[in-house]
Short mmCIF file of the C-alpha atoms (twelve columns), coordinates in Angstrom:
data_MODEL
# 
_entry.id   MODEL 
# 
loop_
_atom_site.group_PDB 
_atom_site.id 
_atom_site.type_symbol 
_atom_site.label_atom_id 
_atom_site.label_alt_id 
_atom_site.label_comp_id 
_atom_site.label_asym_id 
_atom_site.label_seq_id 
_atom_site.Cartn_x 
_atom_site.Cartn_y 
_atom_site.Cartn_z 
_atom_site.pdbx_PDB_model_num 
ATOM 1   C CA . UNK A 1   -249.756 -148.992 -144.995 1 
ATOM 2   C CA . UNK A 2   -250.438 -152.707 -144.592 1 
ATOM 3   C CA . UNK A 3   -251.203 -153.996 -141.124 1 
ATOM 4   C CA . UNK A 4   -249.307 -157.069 -139.949 1 
ATOM 5   C CA . UNK A 5   -251.484 -160.051 -139.087 1 
ATOM 6   C CA . UNK A 6   -250.224 -160.020 -135.480 1 
ATOM 7   C CA . UNK A 7   -251.071 -156.303 -135.124 1 
ATOM 8   C CA . UNK A 8   -254.515 -156.877 -136.643 1 
ATOM 9   C CA . UNK A 9   -255.099 -159.837 -134.343 1 
ATOM 10  C CA . UNK A 10  -254.133 -157.815 -131.253 1 
ATOM 11  C CA . UNK A 11  -256.368 -154.939 -132.366 1 
ATOM 12  C CA . UNK A 12  -259.357 -157.204 -133.023 1 
ATOM 13  C CA . UNK A 13  -258.999 -159.045 -129.710 1 
ATOM 14  C CA . UNK A 14  -259.293 -155.683 -127.945 1 
ATOM 15  C CA . UNK A 15  -262.629 -154.906 -129.655 1 
ATOM 16  C CA . UNK A 16  -265.976 -155.868 -128.125 1 
ATOM 17  C CA . UNK A 17  -266.838 -157.924 -131.212 1 
ATOM 18  C CA . UNK A 18  -263.950 -160.407 -130.966 1 
ATOM 19  C CA . UNK A 19  -263.478 -160.541 -127.178 1 
ATOM 20  C CA . UNK A 20  -263.260 -164.000 -125.640 1 
ATOM 21  C CA . UNK A 21  -262.378 -165.901 -128.814 1 
ATOM 22  C CA . UNK A 22  -259.694 -168.565 -128.833 1 
ATOM 23  C CA . UNK A 23  -256.636 -168.045 -131.004 1 
ATOM 24  C CA . UNK A 24  -257.842 -170.583 -133.586 1 
ATOM 25  C CA . UNK A 25  -261.341 -169.085 -133.705 1 
ATOM 26  C CA . UNK A 26  -259.934 -165.605 -134.114 1 
ATOM 27  C CA . UNK A 27  -257.692 -166.806 -136.954 1 
ATOM 28  C CA . UNK A 28  -260.739 -168.320 -138.682 1 
ATOM 29  C CA . UNK A 29  -262.696 -165.078 -138.437 1 
ATOM 30  C CA . UNK A 30  -259.737 -162.930 -139.508 1 
ATOM 31  C CA . UNK A 31  -259.395 -165.076 -142.625 1 
ATOM 32  C CA . UNK A 32  -262.988 -164.158 -143.503 1 
ATOM 33  C CA . UNK A 33  -262.605 -160.387 -143.139 1 
ATOM 34  C CA . UNK A 34  -262.219 -158.107 -146.147 1 
ATOM 35  C CA . UNK A 35  -260.399 -154.802 -145.733 1 
ATOM 36  C CA . UNK A 36  -262.354 -151.805 -147.041 1 
ATOM 37  C CA . UNK A 37  -260.914 -148.295 -147.393 1 
ATOM 38  C CA . UNK A 38  -262.957 -145.097 -147.621 1 
ATOM 39  C CA . UNK A 39  -261.967 -141.492 -148.220 1 
ATOM 40  C CA . UNK A 40  -263.291 -138.683 -146.052 1 
ATOM 41  C CA . UNK A 41  -266.860 -137.888 -147.082 1 
ATOM 42  C CA . UNK A 42  -267.562 -141.334 -148.548 1 
ATOM 43  C CA . UNK A 43  -270.835 -143.051 -147.666 1 
ATOM 44  C CA . UNK A 44  -270.101 -146.516 -146.308 1 
ATOM 45  C CA . UNK A 45  -273.737 -147.606 -145.963 1 
ATOM 46  C CA . UNK A 46  -276.945 -145.727 -146.715 1 
ATOM 47  C CA . UNK A 47  -280.155 -145.868 -144.721 1 
ATOM 48  C CA . UNK A 48  -282.723 -148.071 -146.461 1 
ATOM 49  C CA . UNK A 49  -280.309 -150.019 -148.652 1 
ATOM 50  C CA . UNK A 50  -280.029 -153.788 -148.422 1 
ATOM 51  C CA . UNK A 51  -277.398 -154.833 -145.941 1 
ATOM 52  C CA . UNK A 52  -275.783 -158.219 -145.624 1 
ATOM 53  C CA . UNK A 53  -272.580 -157.341 -143.796 1 
ATOM 54  C CA . UNK A 54  -271.147 -155.580 -140.787 1 
ATOM 55  C CA . UNK A 55  -267.963 -153.565 -140.309 1 
ATOM 56  C CA . UNK A 56  -265.292 -153.197 -137.633 1 
ATOM 57  C CA . UNK A 57  -263.598 -149.778 -137.567 1 
ATOM 58  C CA . UNK A 58  -259.810 -150.144 -137.687 1 
ATOM 59  C CA . UNK A 59  -258.835 -146.525 -138.361 1 
ATOM 60  C CA . UNK A 60  -260.694 -143.298 -138.973 1 
ATOM 61  C CA . UNK A 61  -263.770 -141.526 -137.716 1 
ATOM 62  C CA . UNK A 62  -267.312 -142.033 -138.986 1 
ATOM 63  C CA . UNK A 63  -270.698 -140.471 -138.311 1 
ATOM 64  C CA . UNK A 64  -274.012 -142.312 -138.084 1 
ATOM 65  C CA . UNK A 65  -277.105 -140.354 -139.122 1 
ATOM 66  C CA . UNK A 66  -280.809 -140.861 -139.769 1 
ATOM 67  C CA . UNK A 67  -283.107 -139.088 -142.186 1 
ATOM 68  C CA . UNK A 68  -286.145 -137.636 -140.411 1 
ATOM 69  C CA . UNK A 69  -289.604 -137.393 -141.964 1 
ATOM 70  C CA . UNK A 70  -289.072 -133.626 -142.150 1 
ATOM 71  C CA . UNK A 71  -286.161 -134.245 -144.518 1 
ATOM 72  C CA . UNK A 72  -283.631 -133.147 -141.913 1 
ATOM 73  C CA . UNK A 73  -280.596 -135.350 -141.276 1 
ATOM 74  C CA . UNK A 74  -279.984 -136.085 -137.605 1 
ATOM 75  C CA . UNK A 75  -276.514 -137.061 -136.398 1 
ATOM 76  C CA . UNK A 76  -276.973 -140.033 -134.073 1 
ATOM 77  C CA . UNK A 77  -273.436 -140.896 -132.991 1 
ATOM 78  C CA . UNK A 78  -269.808 -141.089 -133.998 1 
ATOM 79  C CA . UNK A 79  -267.728 -144.206 -134.532 1 
ATOM 80  C CA . UNK A 80  -264.013 -144.672 -133.960 1 
ATOM 81  C CA . UNK A 81  -261.439 -147.473 -133.999 1 
ATOM 82  C CA . UNK A 82  -262.705 -150.578 -132.206 1 
ATOM 83  C CA . UNK A 83  -266.387 -149.817 -132.825 1 
ATOM 84  C CA . UNK A 84  -268.515 -151.949 -135.099 1 
ATOM 85  C CA . UNK A 85  -271.697 -151.299 -137.052 1 
ATOM 86  C CA . UNK A 86  -274.066 -153.035 -139.444 1 
ATOM 87  C CA . UNK A 87  -274.539 -156.002 -137.123 1 
ATOM 88  C CA . UNK A 88  -278.314 -155.526 -137.037 1 
ATOM 89  C CA . UNK A 89  -278.578 -156.669 -140.660 1 
ATOM 90  C CA . UNK A 90  -276.826 -159.926 -139.753 1 
ATOM 91  C CA . UNK A 91  -279.437 -160.642 -137.094 1 
ATOM 92  C CA . UNK A 92  -282.691 -159.414 -138.606 1 
ATOM 93  C CA . UNK A 93  -281.860 -159.366 -142.345 1 
ATOM 94  C CA . UNK A 94  -283.523 -155.958 -142.778 1 
ATOM 95  C CA . UNK A 95  -282.371 -152.918 -144.728 1 
ATOM 96  C CA . UNK A 96  -279.840 -150.537 -143.210 1 
ATOM 97  C CA . UNK A 97  -281.346 -148.497 -140.370 1 
ATOM 98  C CA . UNK A 98  -278.970 -145.539 -140.712 1 
ATOM 99  C CA . UNK A 99  -276.375 -143.923 -142.956 1 
ATOM 100 C CA . UNK A 100 -272.689 -144.136 -142.043 1 
ATOM 101 C CA . UNK A 101 -270.248 -141.649 -143.592 1 
ATOM 102 C CA . UNK A 102 -266.473 -141.532 -143.166 1 
ATOM 103 C CA . UNK A 103 -265.376 -138.229 -141.617 1 
ATOM 104 C CA . UNK A 104 -261.717 -139.004 -142.254 1 
ATOM 105 C CA . UNK A 105 -259.826 -141.574 -144.310 1 
ATOM 106 C CA . UNK A 106 -261.057 -144.856 -142.875 1 
ATOM 107 C CA . UNK A 107 -260.083 -148.528 -142.871 1 
ATOM 108 C CA . UNK A 108 -262.809 -151.020 -142.033 1 
ATOM 109 C CA . UNK A 109 -262.954 -154.799 -141.898 1 
ATOM 110 C CA . UNK A 110 -266.121 -156.299 -143.347 1 
ATOM 111 C CA . UNK A 111 -267.792 -159.565 -142.342 1 
ATOM 112 C CA . UNK A 112 -270.719 -160.762 -144.448 1 
ATOM 113 C CA . UNK A 113 -273.725 -162.787 -143.322 1 
ATOM 114 C CA . UNK A 114 -272.528 -165.622 -145.551 1 
ATOM 115 C CA . UNK A 115 -269.133 -165.608 -143.813 1 
ATOM 116 C CA . UNK A 116 -270.768 -165.562 -140.385 1 
ATOM 117 C CA . UNK A 117 -272.798 -168.607 -141.449 1 
ATOM 118 C CA . UNK A 118 -269.561 -170.296 -142.574 1 
ATOM 119 C CA . UNK A 119 -268.183 -169.568 -139.096 1 
ATOM 120 C CA . UNK A 120 -271.286 -171.211 -137.606 1 
ATOM 121 C CA . UNK A 121 -270.681 -174.335 -139.707 1 
ATOM 122 C CA . UNK A 122 -266.935 -174.464 -138.989 1 
ATOM 123 C CA . UNK A 123 -266.745 -173.381 -135.325 1 
ATOM 124 C CA . UNK A 124 -270.053 -173.247 -133.464 1 
ATOM 125 C CA . UNK A 125 -268.321 -172.128 -130.256 1 
ATOM 126 C CA . UNK A 126 -266.811 -169.071 -131.992 1 
ATOM 127 C CA . UNK A 127 -270.182 -168.301 -133.571 1 
ATOM 128 C CA . UNK A 128 -271.895 -168.349 -130.162 1 
ATOM 129 C CA . UNK A 129 -269.259 -166.042 -128.661 1 
ATOM 130 C CA . UNK A 130 -269.563 -163.601 -131.579 1 
ATOM 131 C CA . UNK A 131 -273.362 -163.568 -131.271 1 
ATOM 132 C CA . UNK A 132 -273.083 -163.000 -127.507 1 
ATOM 133 C CA . UNK A 133 -270.677 -160.130 -128.141 1 
ATOM 134 C CA . UNK A 134 -273.072 -158.593 -130.673 1 
ATOM 135 C CA . UNK A 135 -275.973 -158.969 -128.246 1 
ATOM 136 C CA . UNK A 136 -273.983 -157.368 -125.407 1 
ATOM 137 C CA . UNK A 137 -273.192 -154.372 -127.590 1 
ATOM 138 C CA . UNK A 138 -276.816 -154.076 -128.709 1 
ATOM 139 C CA . UNK A 139 -277.896 -154.131 -125.050 1 
ATOM 140 C CA . UNK A 140 -275.369 -151.371 -124.205 1 
ATOM 141 C CA . UNK A 141 -276.728 -149.278 -127.073 1 
ATOM 142 C CA . UNK A 142 -280.326 -149.893 -125.991 1 
ATOM 143 C CA . UNK A 143 -279.507 -148.803 -122.436 1 
ATOM 144 C CA . UNK A 144 -277.893 -145.590 -123.753 1 
ATOM 145 C CA . UNK A 145 -280.935 -144.978 -125.968 1 
ATOM 146 C CA . UNK A 146 -283.287 -145.578 -123.021 1 
ATOM 147 C CA . UNK A 147 -281.355 -143.041 -120.960 1 
ATOM 148 C CA . UNK A 148 -281.465 -140.473 -123.759 1 
ATOM 149 C CA . UNK A 149 -285.194 -141.004 -124.290 1 
ATOM 150 C CA . UNK A 150 -285.850 -140.567 -120.567 1 
ATOM 151 C CA . UNK A 151 -283.753 -137.379 -120.478 1 
ATOM 152 C CA . UNK A 152 -285.574 -135.954 -123.503 1 
ATOM 153 C CA . UNK A 153 -288.940 -136.833 -121.950 1 
ATOM 154 C CA . UNK A 154 -287.929 -135.048 -118.731 1 
ATOM 155 C CA . UNK A 155 -286.970 -131.957 -120.713 1 
ATOM 156 C CA . UNK A 156 -290.257 -132.059 -122.601 1 
ATOM 157 C CA . UNK A 157 -292.417 -132.451 -119.519 1 
ATOM 158 C CA . UNK A 158 -290.318 -130.231 -117.261 1 
ATOM 159 C CA . UNK A 159 -289.883 -132.895 -114.578 1 
# 
């Protein structure tokens, strides 16, 4: 089922990635997005592969996992509508740090590094807001990771 542009716009404005953008800036970014559909069980991105884009989850559920040195796969987190992933490759231009698999039929919107650069050239204010939004989300994730590391350390040491 196709999503109307007004419904998509309202959805995207409610996500942490697009918060604070003007109407014109949001329209510019929406024009750059490509819709991607995945069936349940499909790998969206694989750990270690080259990555030059990020994704915003519109519908569906996904799981993020990492491959451990032991060969075991560790589930890191789940993703749901409104979440985004892959943004690290836009900032550091490194390979994918984790694997993301669709747990249910999923619709994502993809933004490439090239498109983000086009946004920078066309609307520097929108670019700055998007980068601030990415950085805020990365800080939230780092704080959650810090808390989990501290909790695991307490369990290990018995404190």
